[in-house]
mmCIF file of the N, C-alpha and C atoms, coordinates in Angstrom:
data_MODEL
# 
_entry.id   MODEL 
# 
loop_
_atom_site.group_PDB 
_atom_site.id 
_atom_site.type_symbol 
_atom_site.label_atom_id 
_atom_site.label_alt_id 
_atom_site.label_comp_id 
_atom_site.label_asym_id 
_atom_site.label_entity_id 
_atom_site.label_seq_id 
_atom_site.pdbx_PDB_ins_code 
_atom_site.Cartn_x 
_atom_site.Cartn_y 
_atom_site.Cartn_z 
_atom_site.occupancy 
_atom_site.B_iso_or_equiv 
_atom_site.pdbx_formal_charge 
_atom_site.auth_seq_id 
_atom_site.auth_comp_id 
_atom_site.auth_asym_id 
_atom_site.auth_atom_id 
_atom_site.pdbx_PDB_model_num 
ATOM 1   N N  . MET A 1 1  ? 51.889  80.175 167.596 1.00 0.00 ? 1  MET A N  1 
ATOM 2   C CA . MET A 1 1  ? 52.126  78.466 167.385 1.00 0.00 ? 1  MET A CA 1 
ATOM 3   C C  . MET A 1 1  ? 52.813  78.594 166.015 1.00 0.00 ? 1  MET A C  1 
ATOM 4   N N  . ARG A 1 2  ? 54.356  77.857 166.212 1.00 0.00 ? 2  ARG A N  1 
ATOM 5   C CA . ARG A 1 2  ? 55.174  77.933 164.519 1.00 0.00 ? 2  ARG A CA 1 
ATOM 6   C C  . ARG A 1 2  ? 54.481  76.376 164.486 1.00 0.00 ? 2  ARG A C  1 
ATOM 7   N N  . GLN A 1 3  ? 54.666  76.679 163.084 1.00 0.00 ? 3  GLN A N  1 
ATOM 8   C CA . GLN A 1 3  ? 54.652  74.892 162.170 1.00 0.00 ? 3  GLN A CA 1 
ATOM 9   C C  . GLN A 1 3  ? 55.630  75.037 161.675 1.00 0.00 ? 3  GLN A C  1 
ATOM 10  N N  . ASP A 1 4  ? 56.179  73.573 161.361 1.00 0.00 ? 4  ASP A N  1 
ATOM 11  C CA . ASP A 1 4  ? 57.557  73.377 160.581 1.00 0.00 ? 4  ASP A CA 1 
ATOM 12  C C  . ASP A 1 4  ? 56.887  73.087 159.069 1.00 0.00 ? 4  ASP A C  1 
ATOM 13  N N  . SER A 1 5  ? 58.145  73.186 158.227 1.00 0.00 ? 5  SER A N  1 
ATOM 14  C CA . SER A 1 5  ? 57.487  73.390 156.775 1.00 0.00 ? 5  SER A CA 1 
ATOM 15  C C  . SER A 1 5  ? 57.188  71.795 156.680 1.00 0.00 ? 5  SER A C  1 
ATOM 16  N N  . PRO A 1 6  ? 56.790  71.638 155.792 1.00 0.00 ? 6  PRO A N  1 
ATOM 17  C CA . PRO A 1 6  ? 56.384  70.032 155.849 1.00 0.00 ? 6  PRO A CA 1 
ATOM 18  C C  . PRO A 1 6  ? 57.056  69.385 154.603 1.00 0.00 ? 6  PRO A C  1 
ATOM 19  N N  . GLY A 1 7  ? 58.597  70.255 154.728 1.00 0.00 ? 7  GLY A N  1 
ATOM 20  C CA . GLY A 1 7  ? 59.400  69.432 154.146 1.00 0.00 ? 7  GLY A CA 1 
ATOM 21  C C  . GLY A 1 7  ? 60.104  68.613 155.078 1.00 0.00 ? 7  GLY A C  1 
ATOM 22  N N  . VAL A 1 8  ? 60.389  69.490 156.112 1.00 0.00 ? 8  VAL A N  1 
ATOM 23  C CA . VAL A 1 8  ? 61.114  68.597 157.421 1.00 0.00 ? 8  VAL A CA 1 
ATOM 24  C C  . VAL A 1 8  ? 60.749  67.749 158.338 1.00 0.00 ? 8  VAL A C  1 
ATOM 25  N N  . ALA A 1 9  ? 58.766  68.061 158.042 1.00 0.00 ? 9  ALA A N  1 
ATOM 26  C CA . ALA A 1 9  ? 58.285  67.008 158.201 1.00 0.00 ? 9  ALA A CA 1 
ATOM 27  C C  . ALA A 1 9  ? 58.653  65.620 157.664 1.00 0.00 ? 9  ALA A C  1 
ATOM 28  N N  . SER A 1 10 ? 58.940  65.341 156.509 1.00 0.00 ? 10 SER A N  1 
ATOM 29  C CA . SER A 1 10 ? 58.849  63.882 155.865 1.00 0.00 ? 10 SER A CA 1 
ATOM 30  C C  . SER A 1 10 ? 60.255  64.133 155.840 1.00 0.00 ? 10 SER A C  1 
ATOM 31  N N  . LEU A 1 11 ? 61.530  64.598 156.380 1.00 0.00 ? 11 LEU A N  1 
ATOM 32  C CA . LEU A 1 11 ? 62.613  64.361 156.685 1.00 0.00 ? 11 LEU A CA 1 
ATOM 33  C C  . LEU A 1 11 ? 62.527  63.677 157.963 1.00 0.00 ? 11 LEU A C  1 
ATOM 34  N N  . VAL A 1 12 ? 62.501  64.296 158.972 1.00 0.00 ? 12 VAL A N  1 
ATOM 35  C CA . VAL A 1 12 ? 62.343  63.425 160.229 1.00 0.00 ? 12 VAL A CA 1 
ATOM 36  C C  . VAL A 1 12 ? 61.736  62.107 159.949 1.00 0.00 ? 12 VAL A C  1 
ATOM 37  N N  . PHE A 1 13 ? 60.492  62.028 158.966 1.00 0.00 ? 13 PHE A N  1 
ATOM 38  C CA . PHE A 1 13 ? 59.804  60.421 159.496 1.00 0.00 ? 13 PHE A CA 1 
ATOM 39  C C  . PHE A 1 13 ? 60.484  59.806 158.082 1.00 0.00 ? 13 PHE A C  1 
ATOM 40  N N  . ARG A 1 14 ? 61.394  60.378 157.282 1.00 0.00 ? 14 ARG A N  1 
ATOM 41  C CA . ARG A 1 14 ? 62.411  59.155 156.496 1.00 0.00 ? 14 ARG A CA 1 
ATOM 42  C C  . ARG A 1 14 ? 63.378  58.454 157.355 1.00 0.00 ? 14 ARG A C  1 
ATOM 43  N N  . LEU A 1 15 ? 63.837  59.843 157.951 1.00 0.00 ? 15 LEU A N  1 
ATOM 44  C CA . LEU A 1 15 ? 65.199  59.883 158.987 1.00 0.00 ? 15 LEU A CA 1 
ATOM 45  C C  . LEU A 1 15 ? 64.937  58.306 159.748 1.00 0.00 ? 15 LEU A C  1 
ATOM 46  N N  . GLN A 1 16 ? 63.281  58.205 160.721 1.00 0.00 ? 16 GLN A N  1 
ATOM 47  C CA . GLN A 1 16 ? 63.356  57.577 161.826 1.00 0.00 ? 16 GLN A CA 1 
ATOM 48  C C  . GLN A 1 16 ? 62.763  56.035 160.836 1.00 0.00 ? 16 GLN A C  1 
ATOM 49  N N  . GLY A 1 17 ? 62.259  56.235 160.069 1.00 0.00 ? 17 GLY A N  1 
ATOM 50  C CA . GLY A 1 17 ? 61.919  55.253 159.299 1.00 0.00 ? 17 GLY A CA 1 
ATOM 51  C C  . GLY A 1 17 ? 62.717  54.408 158.813 1.00 0.00 ? 17 GLY A C  1 
ATOM 52  N N  . GLY A 1 18 ? 63.667  54.805 158.184 1.00 0.00 ? 18 GLY A N  1 
ATOM 53  C CA . GLY A 1 18 ? 64.843  54.005 158.192 1.00 0.00 ? 18 GLY A CA 1 
ATOM 54  C C  . GLY A 1 18 ? 65.811  54.267 158.380 1.00 0.00 ? 18 GLY A C  1 
ATOM 55  N N  . ASN A 1 19 ? 67.263  53.521 158.134 1.00 0.00 ? 19 ASN A N  1 
ATOM 56  C CA . ASN A 1 19 ? 68.326  53.154 158.745 1.00 0.00 ? 19 ASN A CA 1 
ATOM 57  C C  . ASN A 1 19 ? 69.365  54.626 158.819 1.00 0.00 ? 19 ASN A C  1 
ATOM 58  N N  . ILE A 1 20 ? 69.314  54.770 159.642 1.00 0.00 ? 20 ILE A N  1 
ATOM 59  C CA . ILE A 1 20 ? 69.665  56.414 160.509 1.00 0.00 ? 20 ILE A CA 1 
ATOM 60  C C  . ILE A 1 20 ? 71.632  56.710 160.297 1.00 0.00 ? 20 ILE A C  1 
ATOM 61  N N  . MET A 1 21 ? 71.771  55.629 160.335 1.00 0.00 ? 21 MET A N  1 
ATOM 62  C CA . MET A 1 21 ? 73.078  55.284 160.098 1.00 0.00 ? 21 MET A CA 1 
ATOM 63  C C  . MET A 1 21 ? 73.448  55.227 158.353 1.00 0.00 ? 21 MET A C  1 
ATOM 64  N N  . GLN A 1 22 ? 72.977  54.756 158.352 1.00 0.00 ? 22 GLN A N  1 
ATOM 65  C CA . GLN A 1 22 ? 73.169  54.005 156.844 1.00 0.00 ? 22 GLN A CA 1 
ATOM 66  C C  . GLN A 1 22 ? 72.800  56.007 155.833 1.00 0.00 ? 22 GLN A C  1 
ATOM 67  N N  . GLU A 1 23 ? 71.677  56.808 156.182 1.00 0.00 ? 23 GLU A N  1 
ATOM 68  C CA . GLU A 1 23 ? 71.481  57.739 156.035 1.00 0.00 ? 23 GLU A CA 1 
ATOM 69  C C  . GLU A 1 23 ? 72.887  58.494 156.169 1.00 0.00 ? 23 GLU A C  1 
ATOM 70  N N  . LEU A 1 24 ? 72.947  59.006 157.280 1.00 0.00 ? 24 LEU A N  1 
ATOM 71  C CA . LEU A 1 24 ? 74.013  59.777 157.635 1.00 0.00 ? 24 LEU A CA 1 
ATOM 72  C C  . LEU A 1 24 ? 75.786  59.209 157.428 1.00 0.00 ? 24 LEU A C  1 
ATOM 73  N N  . GLN A 1 25 ? 75.313  58.052 156.414 1.00 0.00 ? 25 GLN A N  1 
ATOM 74  C CA . GLN A 1 25 ? 76.711  57.518 156.062 1.00 0.00 ? 25 GLN A CA 1 
ATOM 75  C C  . GLN A 1 25 ? 78.100  57.079 157.294 1.00 0.00 ? 25 GLN A C  1 
ATOM 76  N N  . ILE A 1 26 ? 77.591  56.503 158.249 1.00 0.00 ? 26 ILE A N  1 
ATOM 77  C CA . ILE A 1 26 ? 78.291  56.357 159.589 1.00 0.00 ? 26 ILE A CA 1 
ATOM 78  C C  . ILE A 1 26 ? 78.864  54.930 159.682 1.00 0.00 ? 26 ILE A C  1 
ATOM 79  N N  . GLU A 1 27 ? 79.858  54.878 160.181 1.00 0.00 ? 27 GLU A N  1 
ATOM 80  C CA . GLU A 1 27 ? 80.109  53.108 159.851 1.00 0.00 ? 27 GLU A CA 1 
ATOM 81  C C  . GLU A 1 27 ? 79.523  52.577 161.359 1.00 0.00 ? 27 GLU A C  1 
ATOM 82  N N  . PRO A 1 28 ? 79.295  51.668 162.295 1.00 0.00 ? 28 PRO A N  1 
ATOM 83  C CA . PRO A 1 28 ? 79.077  51.256 163.640 1.00 0.00 ? 28 PRO A CA 1 
ATOM 84  C C  . PRO A 1 28 ? 80.196  51.705 164.125 1.00 0.00 ? 28 PRO A C  1 
ATOM 85  N N  . ILE A 1 29 ? 80.312  51.561 165.515 1.00 0.00 ? 29 ILE A N  1 
ATOM 86  C CA . ILE A 1 29 ? 81.091  51.977 166.897 1.00 0.00 ? 29 ILE A CA 1 
ATOM 87  C C  . ILE A 1 29 ? 82.582  50.849 166.858 1.00 0.00 ? 29 ILE A C  1 
ATOM 88  N N  . MET A 1 30 ? 81.290  49.742 166.889 1.00 0.00 ? 30 MET A N  1 
ATOM 89  C CA . MET A 1 30 ? 82.602  48.552 167.096 1.00 0.00 ? 30 MET A CA 1 
ATOM 90  C C  . MET A 1 30 ? 83.532  48.005 165.433 1.00 0.00 ? 30 MET A C  1 
ATOM 91  N N  . GLN A 1 31 ? 82.292  47.862 164.344 1.00 0.00 ? 31 GLN A N  1 
ATOM 92  C CA . GLN A 1 31 ? 83.427  48.560 163.642 1.00 0.00 ? 31 GLN A CA 1 
ATOM 93  C C  . GLN A 1 31 ? 84.621  49.234 163.111 1.00 0.00 ? 31 GLN A C  1 
ATOM 94  N N  . PHE A 1 32 ? 84.330  50.660 163.808 1.00 0.00 ? 32 PHE A N  1 
ATOM 95  C CA . PHE A 1 32 ? 85.285  51.424 163.699 1.00 0.00 ? 32 PHE A CA 1 
ATOM 96  C C  . PHE A 1 32 ? 86.391  50.722 164.676 1.00 0.00 ? 32 PHE A C  1 
ATOM 97  N N  . ILE A 1 33 ? 86.085  50.494 165.723 1.00 0.00 ? 33 ILE A N  1 
ATOM 98  C CA . ILE A 1 33 ? 86.699  50.496 166.685 1.00 0.00 ? 33 ILE A CA 1 
ATOM 99  C C  . ILE A 1 33 ? 87.751  49.189 166.385 1.00 0.00 ? 33 ILE A C  1 
ATOM 100 N N  . SER A 1 34 ? 87.543  48.006 165.962 1.00 0.00 ? 34 SER A N  1 
ATOM 101 C CA . SER A 1 34 ? 88.080  46.850 165.000 1.00 0.00 ? 34 SER A CA 1 
ATOM 102 C C  . SER A 1 34 ? 88.784  47.493 163.986 1.00 0.00 ? 34 SER A C  1 
ATOM 103 N N  . LYS A 1 35 ? 88.638  48.002 163.351 1.00 0.00 ? 35 LYS A N  1 
ATOM 104 C CA . LYS A 1 35 ? 89.120  48.545 161.983 1.00 0.00 ? 35 LYS A CA 1 
ATOM 105 C C  . LYS A 1 35 ? 90.670  49.122 162.313 1.00 0.00 ? 35 LYS A C  1 
ATOM 106 N N  . TYR A 1 36 ? 90.621  50.185 163.994 1.00 0.00 ? 36 TYR A N  1 
ATOM 107 C CA . TYR A 1 36 ? 91.116  50.829 164.277 1.00 0.00 ? 36 TYR A CA 1 
ATOM 108 C C  . TYR A 1 36 ? 92.589  49.976 165.093 1.00 0.00 ? 36 TYR A C  1 
ATOM 109 N N  . GLN A 1 37 ? 91.723  48.849 165.599 1.00 0.00 ? 37 GLN A N  1 
ATOM 110 C CA . GLN A 1 37 ? 92.786  48.489 166.133 1.00 0.00 ? 37 GLN A CA 1 
ATOM 111 C C  . GLN A 1 37 ? 93.580  47.308 165.495 1.00 0.00 ? 37 GLN A C  1 
ATOM 112 N N  . LEU A 1 38 ? 93.303  46.785 164.739 1.00 0.00 ? 38 LEU A N  1 
ATOM 113 C CA . LEU A 1 38 ? 93.690  46.135 163.433 1.00 0.00 ? 38 LEU A CA 1 
ATOM 114 C C  . LEU A 1 38 ? 94.909  47.581 162.793 1.00 0.00 ? 38 LEU A C  1 
ATOM 115 N N  . GLN A 1 39 ? 94.439  48.122 162.480 1.00 0.00 ? 39 GLN A N  1 
ATOM 116 C CA . GLN A 1 39 ? 95.598  49.018 161.954 1.00 0.00 ? 39 GLN A CA 1 
ATOM 117 C C  . GLN A 1 39 ? 96.759  49.781 162.799 1.00 0.00 ? 39 GLN A C  1 
ATOM 118 N N  . TRP A 1 40 ? 96.352  49.098 164.010 1.00 0.00 ? 40 TRP A N  1 
ATOM 119 C CA . TRP A 1 40 ? 97.674  49.906 165.481 1.00 0.00 ? 40 TRP A CA 1 
ATOM 120 C C  . TRP A 1 40 ? 98.469  48.959 165.241 1.00 0.00 ? 40 TRP A C  1 
ATOM 121 N N  . LYS A 1 41 ? 97.634  47.214 165.481 1.00 0.00 ? 41 LYS A N  1 
ATOM 122 C CA . LYS A 1 41 ? 98.493  45.890 165.270 1.00 0.00 ? 41 LYS A CA 1 
ATOM 123 C C  . LYS A 1 41 ? 99.069  45.959 163.695 1.00 0.00 ? 41 LYS A C  1 
ATOM 124 N N  . ASP A 1 42 ? 98.908  46.902 162.976 1.00 0.00 ? 42 ASP A N  1 
ATOM 125 C CA . ASP A 1 42 ? 99.792  46.137 161.742 1.00 0.00 ? 42 ASP A CA 1 
ATOM 126 C C  . ASP A 1 42 ? 101.012 47.141 161.752 1.00 0.00 ? 42 ASP A C  1 
ATOM 127 N N  . HIS A 1 43 ? 100.695 48.295 163.136 1.00 0.00 ? 43 HIS A N  1 
ATOM 128 C CA . HIS A 1 43 ? 101.995 49.806 163.076 1.00 0.00 ? 43 HIS A CA 1 
ATOM 129 C C  . HIS A 1 43 ? 102.482 48.896 163.661 1.00 0.00 ? 43 HIS A C  1 
ATOM 130 N N  . LEU A 1 44 ? 102.292 48.195 164.712 1.00 0.00 ? 44 LEU A N  1 
ATOM 131 C CA . LEU A 1 44 ? 103.321 47.938 165.672 1.00 0.00 ? 44 LEU A CA 1 
ATOM 132 C C  . LEU A 1 44 ? 104.451 46.364 165.133 1.00 0.00 ? 44 LEU A C  1 
ATOM 133 N N  . GLU A 1 45 ? 103.673 45.930 164.203 1.00 0.00 ? 45 GLU A N  1 
ATOM 134 C CA . GLU A 1 45 ? 104.152 44.471 163.524 1.00 0.00 ? 45 GLU A CA 1 
ATOM 135 C C  . GLU A 1 45 ? 105.228 45.309 161.925 1.00 0.00 ? 45 GLU A C  1 
ATOM 136 N N  . ARG A 1 46 ? 105.308 46.590 162.207 1.00 0.00 ? 46 ARG A N  1 
ATOM 137 C CA . ARG A 1 46 ? 105.848 47.255 161.365 1.00 0.00 ? 46 ARG A CA 1 
ATOM 138 C C  . ARG A 1 46 ? 107.033 47.704 162.248 1.00 0.00 ? 46 ARG A C  1 
ATOM 139 N N  . MET A 1 47 ? 107.284 48.121 162.955 1.00 0.00 ? 47 MET A N  1 
ATOM 140 C CA . MET A 1 47 ? 108.011 48.795 164.330 1.00 0.00 ? 47 MET A CA 1 
ATOM 141 C C  . MET A 1 47 ? 109.230 47.777 164.568 1.00 0.00 ? 47 MET A C  1 
ATOM 142 N N  . ASP A 1 48 ? 110.311 48.239 164.903 1.00 0.00 ? 48 ASP A N  1 
ATOM 143 C CA . ASP A 1 48 ? 111.478 48.090 165.415 1.00 0.00 ? 48 ASP A CA 1 
ATOM 144 C C  . ASP A 1 48 ? 111.080 47.171 166.441 1.00 0.00 ? 48 ASP A C  1 
ATOM 145 N N  . ARG A 1 49 ? 112.374 46.082 166.672 1.00 0.00 ? 49 ARG A N  1 
ATOM 146 C CA . ARG A 1 49 ? 112.118 44.889 167.926 1.00 0.00 ? 49 ARG A CA 1 
ATOM 147 C C  . ARG A 1 49 ? 112.342 46.279 169.775 1.00 0.00 ? 49 ARG A C  1 
ATOM 148 N N  . CYS A 1 50 ? 112.927 47.020 169.131 1.00 0.00 ? 50 CYS A N  1 
ATOM 149 C CA . CYS A 1 50 ? 113.382 48.045 170.274 1.00 0.00 ? 50 CYS A CA 1 
ATOM 150 C C  . CYS A 1 50 ? 112.355 48.559 170.873 1.00 0.00 ? 50 CYS A C  1 
ATOM 151 N N  . ARG A 1 51 ? 111.349 49.231 169.733 1.00 0.00 ? 51 ARG A N  1 
ATOM 152 C CA . ARG A 1 51 ? 110.799 49.963 170.558 1.00 0.00 ? 51 ARG A CA 1 
ATOM 153 C C  . ARG A 1 51 ? 110.105 49.916 171.470 1.00 0.00 ? 51 ARG A C  1 
ATOM 154 N N  . ILE A 1 52 ? 109.224 50.509 172.550 1.00 0.00 ? 52 ILE A N  1 
ATOM 155 C CA . ILE A 1 52 ? 108.802 50.307 173.537 1.00 0.00 ? 52 ILE A CA 1 
ATOM 156 C C  . ILE A 1 52 ? 107.222 49.853 173.156 1.00 0.00 ? 52 ILE A C  1 
ATOM 157 N N  . PRO A 1 53 ? 106.376 50.246 172.492 1.00 0.00 ? 53 PRO A N  1 
ATOM 158 C CA . PRO A 1 53 ? 105.209 49.603 171.950 1.00 0.00 ? 53 PRO A CA 1 
ATOM 159 C C  . PRO A 1 53 ? 105.169 48.280 171.776 1.00 0.00 ? 53 PRO A C  1 
ATOM 160 N N  . LYS A 1 54 ? 105.690 47.677 170.727 1.00 0.00 ? 54 LYS A N  1 
ATOM 161 C CA . LYS A 1 54 ? 106.231 47.051 170.449 1.00 0.00 ? 54 LYS A CA 1 
ATOM 162 C C  . LYS A 1 54 ? 106.474 45.742 171.264 1.00 0.00 ? 54 LYS A C  1 
ATOM 163 N N  . ALA A 1 55 ? 107.480 46.198 172.570 1.00 0.00 ? 55 ALA A N  1 
ATOM 164 C CA . ALA A 1 55 ? 107.560 45.051 173.607 1.00 0.00 ? 55 ALA A CA 1 
ATOM 165 C C  . ALA A 1 55 ? 106.606 45.213 174.727 1.00 0.00 ? 55 ALA A C  1 
ATOM 166 N N  . LEU A 1 56 ? 106.138 46.254 174.744 1.00 0.00 ? 56 LEU A N  1 
ATOM 167 C CA . LEU A 1 56 ? 104.727 45.864 175.213 1.00 0.00 ? 56 LEU A CA 1 
ATOM 168 C C  . LEU A 1 56 ? 103.495 44.995 175.130 1.00 0.00 ? 56 LEU A C  1 
ATOM 169 N N  . PHE A 1 57 ? 103.697 45.304 173.963 1.00 0.00 ? 57 PHE A N  1 
ATOM 170 C CA . PHE A 1 57 ? 102.487 44.257 173.237 1.00 0.00 ? 57 PHE A CA 1 
ATOM 171 C C  . PHE A 1 57 ? 102.735 42.657 173.082 1.00 0.00 ? 57 PHE A C  1 
ATOM 172 N N  . HIS A 1 58 ? 104.153 42.588 173.322 1.00 0.00 ? 58 HIS A N  1 
ATOM 173 C CA . HIS A 1 58 ? 104.505 40.983 173.695 1.00 0.00 ? 58 HIS A CA 1 
ATOM 174 C C  . HIS A 1 58 ? 104.970 40.344 174.626 1.00 0.00 ? 58 HIS A C  1 
ATOM 175 N N  . TYR A 1 59 ? 105.069 41.611 175.587 1.00 0.00 ? 59 TYR A N  1 
ATOM 176 C CA . TYR A 1 59 ? 105.340 40.977 176.742 1.00 0.00 ? 59 TYR A CA 1 
ATOM 177 C C  . TYR A 1 59 ? 104.113 40.318 177.932 1.00 0.00 ? 59 TYR A C  1 
ATOM 178 N N  . HIS A 1 60 ? 104.611 39.164 178.294 1.00 0.00 ? 60 HIS A N  1 
ATOM 179 C CA . HIS A 1 60 ? 103.538 37.993 178.973 1.00 0.00 ? 60 HIS A CA 1 
ATOM 180 C C  . HIS A 1 60 ? 104.592 38.423 180.512 1.00 0.00 ? 60 HIS A C  1 
ATOM 181 N N  . PRO A 1 61 ? 103.765 38.549 181.218 1.00 0.00 ? 61 PRO A N  1 
ATOM 182 C CA . PRO A 1 61 ? 103.976 38.700 182.625 1.00 0.00 ? 61 PRO A CA 1 
ATOM 183 C C  . PRO A 1 61 ? 104.544 37.315 183.019 1.00 0.00 ? 61 PRO A C  1 
ATOM 184 N N  . HIS A 1 62 ? 105.396 37.027 184.500 1.00 0.00 ? 62 HIS A N  1 
ATOM 185 C CA . HIS A 1 62 ? 105.849 36.152 184.994 1.00 0.00 ? 62 HIS A CA 1 
ATOM 186 C C  . HIS A 1 62 ? 105.320 36.096 186.167 1.00 0.00 ? 62 HIS A C  1 
ATOM 187 N N  . GLY A 1 63 ? 105.268 34.428 186.978 1.00 0.00 ? 63 GLY A N  1 
ATOM 188 C CA . GLY A 1 63 ? 104.562 34.729 188.452 1.00 0.00 ? 63 GLY A CA 1 
ATOM 189 C C  . GLY A 1 63 ? 103.380 34.194 188.649 1.00 0.00 ? 63 GLY A C  1 
ATOM 190 N N  . LYS A 1 64 ? 102.793 34.385 190.038 1.00 0.00 ? 64 LYS A N  1 
ATOM 191 C CA . LYS A 1 64 ? 101.365 34.549 190.164 1.00 0.00 ? 64 LYS A CA 1 
ATOM 192 C C  . LYS A 1 64 ? 100.839 35.918 189.849 1.00 0.00 ? 64 LYS A C  1 
ATOM 193 N N  . SER A 1 65 ? 99.493  35.180 189.477 1.00 0.00 ? 65 SER A N  1 
ATOM 194 C CA . SER A 1 65 ? 98.338  36.425 189.152 1.00 0.00 ? 65 SER A CA 1 
ATOM 195 C C  . SER A 1 65 ? 97.564  36.535 190.380 1.00 0.00 ? 65 SER A C  1 
ATOM 196 N N  . SER A 1 66 ? 96.566  37.840 190.745 1.00 0.00 ? 66 SER A N  1 
ATOM 197 C CA . SER A 1 66 ? 95.959  38.159 191.714 1.00 0.00 ? 66 SER A CA 1 
ATOM 198 C C  . SER A 1 66 ? 94.555  37.661 191.822 1.00 0.00 ? 66 SER A C  1 
ATOM 199 N N  . LEU A 1 67 ? 94.573  37.397 192.952 1.00 0.00 ? 67 LEU A N  1 
ATOM 200 C CA . LEU A 1 67 ? 92.928  36.790 193.054 1.00 0.00 ? 67 LEU A CA 1 
ATOM 201 C C  . LEU A 1 67 ? 91.803  37.237 192.472 1.00 0.00 ? 67 LEU A C  1 
ATOM 202 N N  . GLY A 1 68 ? 90.401  36.758 192.179 1.00 0.00 ? 68 GLY A N  1 
ATOM 203 C CA . GLY A 1 68 ? 89.689  37.627 192.305 1.00 0.00 ? 68 GLY A CA 1 
ATOM 204 C C  . GLY A 1 68 ? 89.339  36.826 189.888 1.00 0.00 ? 68 GLY A C  1 
ATOM 205 N N  . ARG A 1 69 ? 88.550  37.783 189.733 1.00 0.00 ? 69 ARG A N  1 
ATOM 206 C CA . ARG A 1 69 ? 88.135  37.536 188.579 1.00 0.00 ? 69 ARG A CA 1 
ATOM 207 C C  . ARG A 1 69 ? 89.420  38.437 187.376 1.00 0.00 ? 69 ARG A C  1 
ATOM 208 N N  . PRO A 1 70 ? 89.739  38.103 186.472 1.00 0.00 ? 70 PRO A N  1 
ATOM 209 C CA . PRO A 1 70 ? 90.834  38.597 185.780 1.00 0.00 ? 70 PRO A CA 1 
ATOM 210 C C  . PRO A 1 70 ? 89.917  39.440 185.140 1.00 0.00 ? 70 PRO A C  1 
ATOM 211 N N  . LYS A 1 71 ? 91.012  40.971 184.972 1.00 0.00 ? 71 LYS A N  1 
ATOM 212 C CA . LYS A 1 71 ? 90.749  41.668 184.138 1.00 0.00 ? 71 LYS A CA 1 
ATOM 213 C C  . LYS A 1 71 ? 90.488  41.496 182.606 1.00 0.00 ? 71 LYS A C  1 
ATOM 214 N N  . LYS A 1 72 ? 89.720  42.551 181.808 1.00 0.00 ? 72 LYS A N  1 
ATOM 215 C CA . LYS A 1 72 ? 89.670  42.147 180.732 1.00 0.00 ? 72 LYS A CA 1 
ATOM 216 C C  . LYS A 1 72 ? 90.621  42.706 180.179 1.00 0.00 ? 72 LYS A C  1 
ATOM 217 N N  . ARG A 1 73 ? 91.339  42.501 178.977 1.00 0.00 ? 73 ARG A N  1 
ATOM 218 C CA . ARG A 1 73 ? 93.005  43.049 177.868 1.00 0.00 ? 73 ARG A CA 1 
ATOM 219 C C  . ARG A 1 73 ? 92.037  43.696 177.030 1.00 0.00 ? 73 ARG A C  1 
ATOM 220 N N  . TRP A 1 74 ? 92.459  44.316 176.375 1.00 0.00 ? 74 TRP A N  1 
ATOM 221 C CA . TRP A 1 74 ? 92.456  45.211 175.350 1.00 0.00 ? 74 TRP A CA 1 
ATOM 222 C C  . TRP A 1 74 ? 92.999  44.296 174.319 1.00 0.00 ? 74 TRP A C  1 
ATOM 223 N N  . THR A 1 75 ? 93.860  43.052 174.019 1.00 0.00 ? 75 THR A N  1 
ATOM 224 C CA . THR A 1 75 ? 94.119  42.373 172.826 1.00 0.00 ? 75 THR A CA 1 
ATOM 225 C C  . THR A 1 75 ? 93.481  41.262 173.492 1.00 0.00 ? 75 THR A C  1 
ATOM 226 N N  . GLU A 1 76 ? 92.351  40.792 173.870 1.00 0.00 ? 76 GLU A N  1 
ATOM 227 C CA . GLU A 1 76 ? 91.598  39.844 174.199 1.00 0.00 ? 76 GLU A CA 1 
ATOM 228 C C  . GLU A 1 76 ? 90.272  39.780 173.308 1.00 0.00 ? 76 GLU A C  1 
ATOM 229 N N  . ASN A 1 77 ? 90.267  40.746 171.871 1.00 0.00 ? 77 ASN A N  1 
ATOM 230 C CA . ASN A 1 77 ? 89.742  41.023 171.303 1.00 0.00 ? 77 ASN A CA 1 
ATOM 231 C C  . ASN A 1 77 ? 90.228  40.439 170.337 1.00 0.00 ? 77 ASN A C  1 
ATOM 232 N N  . SER A 1 78 ? 88.829  39.298 169.144 1.00 0.00 ? 78 SER A N  1 
ATOM 233 C CA . SER A 1 78 ? 89.449  38.139 168.311 1.00 0.00 ? 78 SER A CA 1 
ATOM 234 C C  . SER A 1 78 ? 90.845  38.951 167.365 1.00 0.00 ? 78 SER A C  1 
ATOM 235 N N  . SER A 1 79 ? 90.469  40.090 166.779 1.00 0.00 ? 79 SER A N  1 
ATOM 236 C CA . SER A 1 79 ? 90.958  40.616 165.632 1.00 0.00 ? 79 SER A CA 1 
ATOM 237 C C  . SER A 1 79 ? 92.263  41.248 166.142 1.00 0.00 ? 79 SER A C  1 
ATOM 238 N N  . LEU A 1 80 ? 92.963  41.388 167.610 1.00 0.00 ? 80 LEU A N  1 
ATOM 239 C CA . LEU A 1 80 ? 94.427  41.490 167.751 1.00 0.00 ? 80 LEU A CA 1 
ATOM 240 C C  . LEU A 1 80 ? 95.229  40.521 168.269 1.00 0.00 ? 80 LEU A C  1 
ATOM 241 N N  . ARG A 1 81 ? 94.475  39.261 168.350 1.00 0.00 ? 81 ARG A N  1 
ATOM 242 C CA . ARG A 1 81 ? 95.626  37.697 168.742 1.00 0.00 ? 81 ARG A CA 1 
ATOM 243 C C  . ARG A 1 81 ? 96.450  37.992 168.492 1.00 0.00 ? 81 ARG A C  1 
ATOM 244 N N  . PRO A 1 82 ? 97.329  37.850 168.363 1.00 0.00 ? 82 PRO A N  1 
ATOM 245 C CA . PRO A 1 82 ? 98.720  37.318 167.818 1.00 0.00 ? 82 PRO A CA 1 
ATOM 246 C C  . PRO A 1 82 ? 98.991  36.613 166.842 1.00 0.00 ? 82 PRO A C  1 
# 
């Protein structure tokens, strides 16, 4: 049978006992996504009016909507409201 060295066991215990994300210096996924969305919004705002991504971001369709529960949109996050 193989035995791990004492250093490995103490490292595993330290990672389990503490905040693993903080130990590995990883930011939470929701914070990462929010930051990325804000960067993309800033990028869109710097674009010319004639660019397709900017036109699509500010487009609001007219007419009737379909029946049922509305689909969740990417812009419904509080960080992206124009």
